C-alpha positions in Angstrom: 2.8 23.6 -4.8 4.5 21.5 -7.4 4.8 18.2 -5.6 2.8 15.9 -3.3 4.2 16.5 0.1 4.9 13.2 1.8 5.8 13.2 5.5 4.9 10.5 8.0 3.0 7.4 6.8 -0.3 7.4 8.7 -1.8 4.3 7.2 -2.5 2.4 4.1 -6.2 1.8 3.2 -7.2 -1.7 2.2 -10.6 -2.4 0.6 -12.1 -5.6 1.9 -15.3 -7.6 1.7 -15.7 -8.2 5.4 -14.0 -5.7 7.7 -14.4 -7.7 10.9 -12.9 -10.8 9.5 -10.0 -8.9 8.0 -9.4 -7.0 11.2 -9.2 -10.2 13.0 -6.6 -11.4 10.5 -4.6 -8.2 10.9 -4.7 -8.5 14.6 -3.4 -12.1 14.4 -0.6 -11.0 12.0 0.5 -7.7 13.5 -0.7 -8.0 17.1 -3.1 -5.1 16.7 -5.1 -5.0 19.9 -8.0 -2.7 19.1 -9.9 -1.4 16.1 -11.8 1.9 16.0 -14.8 1.3 13.8 -17.0 4.0 12.1 -20.1 3.3 10.1 -19.9 6.1 7.5 -23.5 6.3 6.1 -24.3 8.6 3.2 -26.0 11.0 5.7 -22.8 11.5 7.6 -20.8 12.6 4.5 -20.8 16.2 3.4 -20.0 17.3 -0.2 -19.3 13.8 -1.5 -17.9 13.5 -5.0 -16.8 10.5 -7.2 -14.8 11.1 -10.3 -16.0 14.7 -10.5 -19.7 13.9 -10.0 -22.0 15.0 -7.2 -25.2 13.3 -5.9 -28.3 13.7 -8.0 -31.9 12.5 -7.9 -32.7 8.9 -8.8 -33.9 8.3 -12.3 -37.7 8.3 -12.6 -38.1 4.6 -13.2 -40.8 2.4 -11.7 -38.6 0.0 -9.7 -39.2 -2.2 -6.7 -37.4 -1.7 -3.5 -35.1 1.2 -2.4 -33.5 3.0 -5.4 -29.9 4.1 -5.0 -29.1 7.8 -5.3 -26.5 8.5 -7.9 -23.4 9.8 -6.3 -24.2 8.7 -2.7 -22.2 6.1 -1.0 -21.3 4.6 2.4 -18.7 2.4 3.9 -17.4 1.0 7.2 -13.9 1.9 8.3 -11.8 -0.1 10.9 -8.5 1.5 11.9 -5.9 -0.3 13.9 -2.3 0.1 15.0 0.4 -2.4 16.0 1.3 -2.4 19.7 4.0 0.2 19.3 2.1 2.3 16.7 4.7 1.7 14.0 2.2 0.1 11.6 -1.4 1.3 11.0 -4.0 0.0 8.5 -7.4 1.3 7.7 -9.8 -1.4 6.4 -12.7 -0.1 4.3 -15.8 -2.2 3.6 -18.1 -0.5 1.1 -21.8 -0.8 2.1 -23.9 1.2 -0.4 -23.5 3.1 -3.6 -20.6 3.5 -6.0 -17.4 4.9 -4.4 -13.8 4.4 -5.4 -13.7 1.9 -2.6 -16.4 -0.2 -4.2 -15.0 0.3 -7.6 -11.6 -1.0 -6.5 -13.1 -4.0 -4.7 -15.2 -5.0 -7.7 -12.4 -4.6 -10.3 -9.3 -5.6 -8.3 -10.5 -7.6 -5.3 -9.3 -7.0 -1.8 -6.2 -4.8 -2.2 -4.4 -1.7 -1.2 -6.6 1.2 -2.3 -4.7 4.3 -1.1 -1.8 5.6 1.0 -2.1 8.4 3.5 1.0 10.4 4.4 -0.1 13.9 3.3 -1.8 16.6 5.4 -2.2 20.0 3.7 -3.6 23.2 5.1 -6.8 24.8 3.7 -4.7 27.7 2.3 -2.2 25.3 0.5 -4.6 22.8 -0.9 -6.0 24.8 -3.9 -2.5 25.2 -5.3 -1.8 21.4 -4.9 -5.1 20.4 -6.5 -4.6 22.8 -9.4 -1.0 21.6 -10.1 -2.0 18.0 -10.0 -4.8 18.7 -12.5 -2.1 20.1 -14.9 -0.2 16.8 -14.4 -3.2 14.7 -15.4 -4.1 13.7 -11.8 -7.8 14.3 -11.0 -9.6 14.0 -7.7 -11.1 10.5 -7.8 -13.2 10.9 -4.6 -13.7 13.5 -1.9 -15.9 14.2 1.1 -16.1 16.1 4.4 -16.3 14.0 7.5 -16.0 15.5 11.0 -13.7 18.5 10.8 -11.6 17.5 7.8 -11.9 17.2 4.1 -10.7 14.0 2.5 -9.4 13.8 -1.0 -8.3 10.7 -3.0 -6.2 11.6 -6.0 -6.5 9.2 -8.8 -3.1 7.8 -9.9 -4.5 5.1 -12.2 -3.6 6.7 -15.5 -0.4 8.3 -14.3 1.3 5.9 -11.9 -0.7 2.7 -11.3 -4.0 1.6 -9.9 -4.0 3.2 -6.5 -4.9 6.6 -4.9 -3.0 9.1 -2.8 -5.1 10.3 0.1 -4.8 13.9 1.2 -6.5 15.3 4.3 -7.2 19.0 4.7 -8.0 19.6 8.5 -10.2 22.4 9.7 -9.4 22.1 13.4 -6.5 20.9 15.5 -8.6 17.9 16.8 -9.7 16.7 13.4 -8.4 13.2 14.0 -10.7 12.8 17.0 -13.6 14.8 15.6 -15.3 11.5 14.5 -15.9 9.2 17.4 -15.8 5.4 16.9 -19.2 3.8 16.8 -17.7 0.7 18.3 -14.3 -0.9 19.2 -13.3 -4.3 18.1 -11.0 -6.5 20.2 -10.0 -10.0 19.3 -8.6 -12.8 21.4 -5.8 -14.2 19.3 -3.1 -16.8 20.1 0.2 -17.1 18.3 2.5 -20.1 18.3 6.0 -19.8 19.8 8.7 -18.0 17.8 6.3 -15.8 15.7 6.1 -12.7 17.9 8.7 -10.8 15.8 5.9 -9.8 13.4 4.2 -7.9 16.2 7.4 -5.9 16.7 7.7 -4.8 13.0 9.4 -1.5 12.8 7.3 -0.2 9.9 6.7 -0.4 6.2 9.9 0.0 4.1 8.2 0.4 0.7 5.1 -0.3 -1.4 6.0 -2.4 -4.3 4.3 -1.1 -7.5 4.3 -3.3 -10.6 4.0 -1.4 -13.9 4.2 -2.1 -17.6 6.8 0.5 -18.5 9.3 1.4 -15.8 11.0 4.3 -17.5 7.7 6.1 -18.3 6.0 5.5 -15.0 9.1 6.2 -12.9 9.5 9.6 -14.4 5.9 10.4 -13.3 6.6 9.2 -9.8 9.7 11.5 -9.7 7.6 14.5 -10.9 4.6 14.0 -8.7 6.6 13.4 -5.5 9.4 15.8 -6.2 12.1 13.2 -6.0 14.2 13.2 -9.2 16.8 10.6 -8.2 16.0 6.9 -8.0 18.1 3.8 -7.5 18.0 1.6 -10.6 18.5 -2.1 -10.7 18.1 -4.9 -13.2 17.6 -7.9 -10.9 18.0 -11.2 -12.7 18.9 -14.8 -12.0 22.7 -14.8 -12.1 25.6 -14.8 -9.7 26.1 -11.3 -8.2 22.4 -10.4 -8.8 19.7 -12.9 -7.7 20.4 -16.5 -6.8 18.2 -19.4 -5.8 15.2 -17.6 -7.4 11.8 -19.2 -7.0 8.3 -18.5 -8.3 5.3 -20.2 -6.7 7.6 -22.7 -5.0 9.6 -23.7 -8.1 13.1 -22.7 -9.3 13.0 -20.1 -12.0 15.2 -17.9 -14.2 13.7 -14.5 -14.4 14.5 -10.8 -14.3 12.9 -7.4 -13.6 13.8 -3.7 -13.6 13.3 -1.7 -10.5 13.4 2.0 -9.4 13.5 2.7 -5.7 13.4 5.9 -3.6 12.5 6.9 -0.1 9.9 9.7 0.2 8.9 9.9 3.8 9.2 8.1 7.2 7.3 5.8 9.5 6.2 6.7 13.0 9.3 4.8 14.1 11.6 7.0 11.9 12.1 4.2 9.4 12.2 5.6 5.8 9.5 4.4 3.4 8.9 4.9 -0.3 8.1 3.1 -3.5 9.8 0.3 -5.4 8.6 0.5 -8.9 9.0 -2.8 -10.8 8.7 -3.9 -14.5 9.0 -7.7 -15.1 11.5 -8.3 -18.0 11.7 -12.0 -18.7 10.8 -15.4 -17.3 7.8 -16.3 -15.1 7.3 -14.1 -12.0 4.5 -13.4 -9.5 4.7 -9.8 -10.7 3.8 -10.7 -14.2 1.6 -13.9 -14.5 -0.1 -13.5 -11.1 -0.6 -9.8 -11.0 0.2 -7.5 -14.0 -1.4 -9.7 -16.6 -4.5 -10.1 -14.5 -5.0 -6.7 -12.8 -2.7 -4.3 -14.6 -0.3 -1.9 -12.9 -0.8 -1.5 -9.1 0.5 -2.1 -5.6 1.7 -5.7 -5.6 3.3 -5.9 -2.1 4.0 -4.2 1.2 7.5 -4.6 2.6 7.3 -5.1 6.4 10.4 -4.9 8.4 10.2 -7.9 10.7 13.0 -8.2 13.3 13.4 -12.0 13.3 16.5 -12.7 15.4 17.6 -15.8 13.5 16.8 -18.2 10.7 14.9 -20.5 13.0 12.5 -17.8 14.0 12.1 -16.6 10.4 11.3 -20.2 9.3 8.8 -20.6 12.2 7.0 -17.5 10.9 6.8 -18.9 7.4 5.4 -22.2 8.6 2.8 -20.4 10.7 1.7 -18.3 7.7 1.1 -21.5 5.7 -0.8 -23.1 8.6 -2.8 -20.0 9.6 -3.4 -18.2 6.3 -2.5 -20.7 3.6 0.1 -18.2 2.6 3.1 -19.8 0.9 6.2 -18.1 -0.4 5.1 -17.0 -3.8 8.5 -15.6 -4.9 12.0 -15.5 -3.3 15.6 -14.9 -4.0 19.1 -14.5 -2.5 20.9 -11.2 -3.0 24.2 -12.8 -1.9 26.5 -10.0 -2.8 24.2 -7.7 -0.8 23.7 -10.1 2.1 19.9 -10.2 1.8 17.2 -12.8 1.1 13.7 -11.7 0.4 10.4 -13.8 0.6 7.0 -12.7 -0.7 4.2 -14.2 1.3 0.9 -14.4 -0.6 -1.5 -13.0 2.0 -4.0 -11.5 -0.5 -6.8 -13.7 0.9 -5.9 -13.2 4.5 -4.8 -9.5 4.5 -5.5 -8.2 1.0 -1.9 -7.8 -0.2 1.3 -9.7 -0.6 3.8 -9.2 2.3 7.6 -9.0 1.7 9.7 -10.0 4.6 13.5 -10.6 4.6 15.4 -13.4 6.3 18.0 -12.3 8.9 21.3 -12.5 7.1 24.7 -11.0 8.2 27.5 -9.9 6.1 30.8 -11.8 5.8 32.4 -9.7 8.6 29.4 -10.5 10.8 28.3 -6.9 10.8 25.0 -5.2 9.8 24.1 -5.2 6.1 25.0 -2.0 4.3 23.3 -0.3 1.4 24.4 -1.6 -2.0 25.6 0.1 -5.1 22.8 0.3 -7.7 23.3 -0.8 -11.3 22.5 2.7 -12.4 20.8 5.9 -11.2 17.8 7.6 -12.6 18.1 11.4 -12.4 15.1 12.9 -14.0 16.4 16.5 -13.3 19.2 16.1 -15.7 17.3 17.0 -18.9 19.3 17.3 -22.1 19.3 20.7 -23.8 16.4 21.1 -26.3 
């Protein structure tokens, strides 16, 4: 197997400090009604590994209190879906030991840790693992829980600071083989004209900020088996980006992007990656993310069906009142009849959310896809 097979987006995993608080916030934002909660203690995990290491005995030091066992770890998971099932998140709160969850939380704060859209049979998995090893992608973490093996492939050196989760089931009922220890439900109230978020049709893309687009994008193309990507150089200029802002102030800036769809949401909406390299001028990508945390998942694009600008603005006002989440970056794509807004929900949800204002084309019809500035086709190698 010479690619990571991406099919339906099951969920994105977000590492958090307080799973219950963050579940409440996600319920408020997405209208998620219930959360299945599992307390994953070290005793419940079989065959745990972290960065190629297995559990060992504690060092023989004379220490007070309980001594952690090297290689053991535990965590709480809370998994919730939007009312229609189109969006699902798994929140992970590390509880004990050093896992990649704990490592990500300590080094990057609350953030998107991994993406799960890949299920591989036990017979196919060895070939995938072996091929990824030849591509410089190791297993960052693995364990068996219930009737499935969970693997988190470490993309930090190859793509950016996140993991790709792969599940290897050993029974048809693997998804229900671990019962919830408890179910969380929250009574939340939303102001008028903000319900469109609860009807979001899915995640369009994960925005990944990198330091070198050409190099990183080729690795995305290889690992996911998608050689052709749309290329753009967005910049403040008529015909590209207009009315650009950064942290609420007008700005002149630019950035390279490469974009491709790799799979689909439960709703059928395609999803993929938008890989971004800031080029000039201040941007949330650069000063507020890349220079602080390095390459990684900067934002999640959520398709919110606001019916008009008044409803869109009401959502924006509510995000400021409820989450203290202003628009941290925005711009008009006038030639493409689109206007994007990044809402800084890192404190409330663990990630920046991109939502687009409802805009119609000049003929009052639906927005069509736009012509890229150029194409990346990594299959078109020049002769040696």
